[in-house]
N, C-alpha and C positions, 0 to 999 in steps of 0.2 A: 562778438558778442557772444555766440554759438558756440565757441568750444570753450572759451574760459568759463560758460555753465555747465557743456560737457565734460571738459575738467574738476572740476565742482564737484560734476556728479559723480568722478572717480574717487575722491576725496573721501564727500561721504561714506564708500561705501568701504574707503580703507578705514577707518576711522576708528570702527572697534576693533581690531588686532591690529593695527600701523599708525595710533595717534598723531605724531609727531606728523609722519608720512603722506599720512592721511590729514592733516592739517592745512598742509605745503602744497597739497596736487591743491588743494580748496580754495587755496589763500592765491594773493597777486601773484608772486612766481609760479602761478601754479601749471605754463607752459612748461615751464624749464626743466620742471620736478618730475612732470606728467612722459614729459621726454626720456626720463631717468627707469621709472618705472618702466614703460615699452623697453627701451633697452632689456633694461632683465629679464623685463616676460620673454623675449623675444619678440612684439609683432615689432607692426608696421610703425608704429608709432600718433597714432591717432588715436582721442582716447575711446572713439569707442570703441575697437582689434580692444582695447584694453582694458575694459571693464568686462566686457565678453567673454576675455580671456581669466579674469580673476569671478567672474557667475560663475562659469564651467566648471573650474578648473579650482574647487576653493585651498587645492598642494600648494598650487600658484604663488601665494603668498609665506608657505612656510620657503618655497623653494626660495623666494629671494628674501625671508630673512635668514637662511644659513647661508647666502652667496654673502648677505652682508655682514653675517659672524664673522665667515673663514675673511673677508677681505681685513677687516680690523682686526683678526686673527692675528694674519701676517706685514700689518705697518704697525704692531706689537711685536714681535716678531723679530723686525727689521728694527727699529729702534732701542729693543732692545741687542743687537749685536752691536749696528752700530753705538752705543753705548758699550757697551765689554771691550770694540773692540780702541777705543778712548781710553779705556781704562786700562786696559792691557800695557797700550801704549805709555800711561805717565807714570806708570808701576819699572814698566819696563828702562826709564829715561833715567831717576830715583834712583834702581836697583843700578843700572853702571857709575848713575853720582856715587853712591855710596860709597864702590865696591874702585872707584878708580886711584889714582899712585897722587894724581894730580892735588897739588893741595886747593884749589885757586876751583874744580870742578868739586870740592869736594867741601865750599868754605862757601859759595855763591849767594846760597839762603839767607845766612847772615851779610852780607857785605848789601846787599839788596836792600836788606830792613834799614843799615845807616846808612847808604845810601839816601835811602826816601828819607828818613828820617835829617839825615843837614840837611837837602832840601825841604823841605817842609818846615825847616828853619828859620831858614836861608830866606826862605818868599814870605812869612807871619812878619819874620823880623823885620822885611825890608817893607813892609803894611803896614806897621805899624809904624816905621821912622813915617815913612811918609803920613803917615794921617797926621803927626804928634809935629809937625816941619809945619803941612801945610795948617793945620786949628793954631800955634802959634803966630806966624807971619800970614797966610789967606784967609782967617777968620771966616769971611764971604763965601770964599769957592772950598771951604769944605763939603758943603750940599751937592754939590756939583758931580764932588770925586768920590762922595759916598754913591749915589746913582752910579757914575762908573765903575767903581768899584762891583757894585750890585749884579753891570751887565760881565763885568770880567770872570768873580765867583760864577757866574752862570757858566761860561764857560773853559771851566776850570773843574768846574765837580764829572765832569765827565771823564777829565785827566789822573785826575785825584782818585780817584771810585775806582778807576780802573789797576794803577799803583798802588790803593790802598787792599784790592782784593784780591790780586796778583800773592803781594806780603799778607794777608790771612791765611790763601791755602798754604802756603812757604810758611807757614810760624806751624799751621794745624799739621805740616807732613812733616817738620822734624823735630815738633811732638811728641808725633806717632814715633818715629823713626828711634826720637829716643826711649820708652817705652818701652818698645819691643825687643828693644839694644842690651836695657836691666831688664826685663822676665826670662831674657834669652842667656844676659851672662852676669844677673842676679849674685851676691851672695847666699842665700840658701842657697839658689844652681845648685853653687860650684857645693853646698856643703853636702849637699843630697845627693853627689856628681853627677849630674842634669847635667 
């Protein structure tokens, strides 16, 4: 109990300059948050030494804030670089598809769209036929079938969600490719000699 009260004092001291951290240290997870601030301040991990350093060196809070900002910056930079690498990989793939002399490589997106549409049609037609057949031949079983269909639909939701998301990205990218092609090879550009 004494340790919690001591971390609460550290939390109260920090609330004016670091309200979120001060509240965390003063709360139920004070021991964990206190250990983090102790490490940042370079103390032995006790609440007393952390409070002493903070009271003696007001710049310690600034040093902590600076370290926090640098860490946040590093995380943002790493995230940005990872996203850039992903985008570059996607763009490289699209460029290689566009420059390919193999007709299927250039046309996989429309093929994928047709395959999804046909699969969706077959599945929905099958469900419709099944519901109509059960409604005509065994109307008492229709409620149970609807319940089972709800369970199956939940399972299929993820599958179709991924497939339709890929299709959406493919359609969007294909539209961008066509727009870029129109802009660079358009009628007016040819007239203007560009």
